[in-house]
C-alpha positions as CSV (number, residue, x, y, z in Angstrom):
1,X,52.1,58.7,83.2
2,X,52.5,59.2,79.4
3,X,55.9,59.0,77.8
4,X,56.4,60.4,74.3
5,X,59.5,59.8,72.2
6,X,60.5,63.2,70.8
7,X,63.2,63.5,68.2
8,X,64.6,67.0,68.2
9,X,66.6,68.2,65.3
10,X,68.9,71.3,65.4
11,X,69.4,72.8,61.9
12,X,72.2,75.3,61.4
13,X,72.6,77.4,58.4
14,X,75.9,79.2,58.0
15,X,76.5,82.1,55.7
16,X,79.9,83.6,55.1
17,X,81.7,86.0,52.8
18,X,84.7,84.2,51.3
19,X,86.1,87.2,49.5
20,X,89.0,88.8,51.3
21,X,89.1,92.5,51.8
22,X,85.4,92.8,50.6
23,X,82.2,93.9,52.1
24,X,78.7,92.9,50.9
25,X,76.3,95.7,51.9
26,X,73.1,93.6,51.9
27,X,72.3,89.9,51.9
28,X,69.1,87.8,52.1
29,X,68.5,84.1,52.9
30,X,65.4,82.2,51.8
31,X,64.7,78.9,53.5
32,X,62.0,76.5,52.1
33,X,60.8,75.0,55.4
34,X,59.2,71.5,55.1
35,X,56.2,72.2,57.4
36,X,53.7,69.5,56.5
37,X,53.5,66.3,54.5
38,X,51.1,66.6,51.6
39,X,48.8,63.7,52.5
40,X,45.4,64.1,50.8
41,X,45.1,66.9,48.3
42,X,41.6,68.0,49.3
43,X,42.6,68.5,53.0
44,X,43.6,72.1,53.9
45,X,46.3,70.8,56.3
46,X,48.5,67.7,56.2
47,X,50.6,65.9,58.8
48,X,53.4,67.7,60.5
49,X,56.9,66.8,59.2
50,X,59.3,69.3,60.8
51,X,57.6,71.1,63.7
52,X,59.5,74.3,64.5
53,X,59.5,74.8,68.3
54,X,60.7,78.4,68.6
55,X,62.1,81.3,66.7
56,X,65.6,80.7,65.3
57,X,68.7,81.9,67.0
58,X,71.5,83.8,65.3
59,X,75.2,83.6,66.1
60,X,77.0,86.6,64.7
61,X,80.3,88.4,65.3
62,X,79.9,92.1,64.5
63,X,82.5,93.9,62.6
64,X,84.5,96.1,65.0
65,X,84.3,99.8,64.1
66,X,86.5,102.3,65.8
67,X,84.6,104.7,68.1
68,X,81.5,102.4,68.4
69,X,80.6,100.0,71.2
70,X,79.7,96.5,70.3
71,X,76.2,95.4,71.5
72,X,74.6,91.9,71.7
73,X,71.9,92.8,69.2
74,X,72.0,91.3,65.8
75,X,71.3,92.8,62.4
76,X,69.5,89.6,61.2
77,X,65.7,90.1,60.7
78,X,63.3,87.3,59.6
79,X,59.8,87.4,58.3
80,X,57.3,87.5,61.1
81,X,54.4,86.1,59.0
82,X,56.1,82.9,58.1
83,X,57.4,82.4,61.6
84,X,54.0,83.0,63.1
85,X,52.6,80.2,60.8
86,X,55.1,77.5,61.5
87,X,56.5,78.2,65.0
88,X,54.8,76.1,67.7
89,X,51.2,76.4,66.5
90,X,50.0,74.1,69.4
91,X,52.0,76.0,72.1
92,X,54.0,73.1,73.4
93,X,56.2,73.6,76.4
94,X,59.8,74.1,75.4
95,X,62.6,73.0,77.7
96,X,65.7,75.0,77.9
97,X,68.0,72.0,77.8
98,X,67.0,71.3,74.2
99,X,69.3,74.0,73.0
100,X,72.9,72.7,72.9
101,X,74.6,76.1,72.8
102,X,73.8,79.4,74.5
103,X,75.9,81.6,72.3
104,X,73.1,82.8,70.0
105,X,70.4,85.4,70.5
106,X,66.8,85.2,69.3
107,X,66.4,86.7,65.8
108,X,64.4,89.8,65.3
109,X,61.2,89.6,63.4
110,X,59.5,91.9,61.0
111,X,57.3,91.9,57.9
112,X,59.3,91.1,54.8
113,X,57.9,90.9,51.4
114,X,59.0,88.2,49.0
115,X,61.3,89.6,46.4
116,X,60.2,89.7,42.8
117,X,63.2,87.7,41.6
118,X,62.3,84.8,43.8
119,X,61.7,81.5,41.9
120,X,58.2,80.6,40.9
121,X,55.9,79.4,43.7
122,X,55.6,75.8,44.7
123,X,53.9,73.4,42.3
124,X,50.4,72.0,43.1
125,X,50.3,69.0,45.5
126,X,50.4,65.5,44.0
127,X,49.7,62.1,45.4
128,X,52.0,60.3,43.0
129,X,55.2,58.8,44.4
130,X,58.1,58.0,42.1
131,X,60.2,55.0,43.3
132,X,63.9,54.9,42.4
133,X,66.6,52.3,43.1
134,X,68.7,52.8,46.1
135,X,72.3,54.0,45.4
136,X,75.1,51.5,46.0
137,X,76.5,53.7,48.8
138,X,73.2,53.4,50.7
139,X,72.2,49.8,49.9
140,X,72.7,47.0,52.3
141,X,74.9,44.3,50.7
142,X,73.8,41.7,53.3
143,X,70.2,41.6,52.2
144,X,69.1,40.2,48.9
145,X,66.0,42.4,48.7
146,X,66.1,45.2,46.1
147,X,65.0,48.3,48.0
148,X,63.4,51.4,46.5
149,X,63.6,55.0,47.6
150,X,61.6,58.2,46.9
151,X,62.5,61.8,47.2
152,X,60.2,64.2,48.9
153,X,60.8,67.9,48.1
154,X,59.0,71.2,48.1
155,X,59.1,71.2,44.3
156,X,57.7,67.8,43.5
157,X,54.3,68.3,45.2
158,X,54.9,65.9,48.1
159,X,55.5,68.5,50.9
160,X,53.7,71.7,52.0
161,X,56.5,74.2,52.5
162,X,56.6,77.7,53.9
163,X,59.3,80.2,52.7
164,X,61.2,81.8,55.6
165,X,62.9,85.0,54.5
166,X,65.7,86.5,56.6
167,X,67.7,89.7,55.9
168,X,71.2,89.1,57.0
169,X,72.5,92.6,56.4
170,X,76.2,93.2,55.8
171,X,78.6,90.4,55.3
172,X,82.3,90.9,55.9
173,X,85.2,88.5,55.6
174,X,86.8,89.9,58.8
175,X,83.6,89.6,60.8
176,X,83.2,85.9,60.2
177,X,80.1,83.8,59.3
178,X,76.5,84.3,60.4
179,X,74.9,81.2,61.8
180,X,71.1,80.6,62.0
181,X,70.0,77.8,64.4
182,X,66.6,76.2,64.0
183,X,65.3,73.8,66.7
184,X,62.5,71.5,65.4
185,X,60.9,68.3,66.2
186,X,60.6,65.5,63.7
187,X,57.1,64.2,63.8
188,X,57.6,60.5,64.2
189,X,54.0,59.5,63.6
190,X,54.1,61.0,60.2
191,X,57.1,58.9,59.1
192,X,55.3,55.8,60.3
193,X,52.0,56.6,58.5
194,X,53.4,57.5,55.1
195,X,51.6,55.3,52.6
196,X,53.6,53.7,49.9
197,X,51.6,52.7,46.8
198,X,52.6,49.4,45.3
199,X,52.2,49.2,41.6
200,X,51.3,46.0,39.7
201,X,54.3,46.2,37.4
202,X,56.8,45.5,40.3
203,X,58.6,42.2,39.8
204,X,58.7,39.8,42.8
205,X,61.8,37.8,43.2
206,X,61.7,34.7,45.4
207,X,64.1,34.7,48.3
208,X,65.8,31.4,49.0
209,X,65.8,30.2,52.6
210,X,69.0,30.8,54.5
211,X,69.5,27.1,55.5
212,X,68.1,25.4,52.4
213,X,70.5,22.4,52.6
214,X,69.6,21.7,56.2
215,X,65.9,21.7,55.4
216,X,66.4,19.3,52.5
217,X,68.5,16.9,54.7
218,X,65.8,17.0,57.5
219,X,63.1,16.3,54.9
220,X,65.0,13.3,53.5
221,X,65.7,11.9,57.0
222,X,62.1,12.3,58.1
223,X,60.9,10.5,54.9
224,X,63.3,7.5,55.5
225,X,62.3,7.3,59.2
226,X,58.6,7.3,58.3
227,X,59.2,4.6,55.7
228,X,61.1,2.4,58.1
229,X,58.4,2.7,60.7
230,X,55.8,1.7,58.2
231,X,57.8,-1.4,57.1
232,X,58.2,-2.5,60.8
233,X,54.4,-2.1,61.4
234,X,53.6,-4.2,58.3
235,X,56.2,-6.8,59.3
236,X,54.7,-7.1,62.8
237,X,51.2,-7.5,61.2
238,X,52.4,-10.4,59.1
239,X,52.0,-8.6,55.8
240,X,55.1,-10.2,54.3
241,X,54.2,-13.9,55.4
242,X,52.4,-15.2,52.4
243,X,51.3,-18.9,51.7
244,X,53.2,-20.8,49.1
245,X,51.2,-23.3,47.0
246,X,53.1,-26.5,45.6
247,X,52.6,-27.2,42.0
248,X,51.1,-30.7,41.2
249,X,53.5,-33.0,39.4
250,X,51.6,-34.9,36.6
251,X,53.2,-38.0,35.1
252,X,53.8,-37.6,31.5
253,X,53.1,-40.8,29.5
254,X,56.2,-42.1,27.7
255,X,56.2,-41.4,24.1
256,X,57.0,-44.1,21.5
257,X,60.3,-43.6,19.6
258,X,59.9,-42.0,16.3
259,X,60.1,-44.3,13.2
260,X,63.3,-43.9,11.3
261,X,63.3,-43.2,7.6
262,X,63.5,-46.4,5.5
263,X,62.1,-48.6,8.3
264,X,58.9,-50.5,7.7
265,X,56.6,-51.9,10.2
266,X,55.0,-55.3,9.7
267,X,51.2,-55.9,10.0
268,X,51.7,-59.2,11.9
269,X,51.0,-59.1,15.6
270,X,54.1,-58.9,17.7
271,X,54.9,-61.9,19.9
272,X,55.2,-61.1,23.5
273,X,58.8,-61.5,24.7
274,X,59.5,-63.1,28.0
275,X,60.7,-60.8,30.7
276,X,63.6,-63.2,31.6
277,X,65.4,-65.2,29.0
278,X,67.4,-68.3,30.0
279,X,71.1,-67.7,30.2
280,X,73.4,-70.6,29.4
281,X,76.8,-71.0,31.0
282,X,79.8,-73.0,29.8
283,X,82.2,-75.0,31.9
284,X,84.9,-72.4,31.6
285,X,82.6,-69.5,32.7
286,X,82.1,-69.7,36.5
287,X,80.8,-66.0,36.9
288,X,77.5,-65.3,38.4
289,X,75.2,-63.7,35.9
290,X,72.5,-61.6,37.3
291,X,69.9,-59.3,35.9
292,X,70.1,-55.7,36.9
293,X,66.5,-55.1,36.2
294,X,64.9,-58.0,38.2
295,X,67.9,-59.0,40.4
296,X,67.5,-62.6,39.2
297,X,70.2,-65.2,40.1
298,X,70.2,-68.2,37.7
299,X,70.6,-71.7,39.1
300,X,73.6,-73.5,37.6
301,X,72.8,-76.5,35.4
302,X,74.6,-79.6,36.6
303,X,73.5,-81.8,33.8
304,X,75.6,-82.0,30.7
305,X,74.0,-80.3,27.8
306,X,73.0,-82.2,24.7
307,X,75.3,-80.2,22.6
308,X,78.4,-78.1,23.2
309,X,79.3,-74.7,21.9
310,X,82.6,-74.3,20.1
311,X,84.9,-72.3,22.2
312,X,86.4,-69.2,20.7
313,X,90.1,-68.6,20.9
314,X,91.4,-65.1,20.6
315,X,94.7,-66.3,19.2
316,X,93.3,-67.6,16.0
317,X,90.5,-66.6,13.7
318,X,89.2,-70.2,13.2
319,X,87.3,-72.2,15.7
320,X,89.1,-75.2,17.3
321,X,87.0,-78.4,17.4
322,X,86.4,-79.9,20.8
323,X,87.7,-83.5,21.3
């Protein structure tokens, strides 16, 4: 089974005389029907845009005239040539449930010539598409992308249009409006296949990610985790255990003291001094004299010396002779 998505559009054109206590003897309605999309200029036919399924219906309330019966026929007549060209050229089956209202009656058809005061014919087809910024009322404020729009019209060379001319007849304020109902199908494939030409002069603006801070935090955390794993692997491999070499301590020879100014050295050879000099003690000095350098303990002399030293008294400045 094959299922097709069909989008049916019901277009209603309402015409009314707004002047009270007035009657318009004749009126005419011209509709520029967007039949095909232009597509390639060299092709005789383009892609369908609005596919008219059947002849339009008219809803009209006739003006009551005394002494005449009101019939269901309408005074609206549309051009048969235009309708024959655009109404269901592929003879698709039409379901009755597509019509929402059953008040209208099918319009009558006849050959109608285009009036001389009609505007100039449609311009030649063009493959250029002019992009315009989207108005604020149609723009989506949640998205940061600048959208562009283009207008397709019968008078800018983008659509193949067919003029449908309908004679409405008399228009009276008391009779009410005349409504024309068109049932058409929007050709969905055409809307999908419309090619949009991108020009080189369009500026591209970078769109920042929605969760930029989260991405930065995850990147930093991942880098620290990778660094810690690398340090642990190097530590287990013994990369940080290096050998330490001891420096050799060399003995520096003692340097002789520098010679002072005004001091002269003799040329005579110096006599070698004994390492230990004899220490003489007196009878009043009973302390043990030792040498800190050699830890030498002198032996006390028990014999009386040949001479005696004159003792020194701190109370007087002159020596006292020994008796």
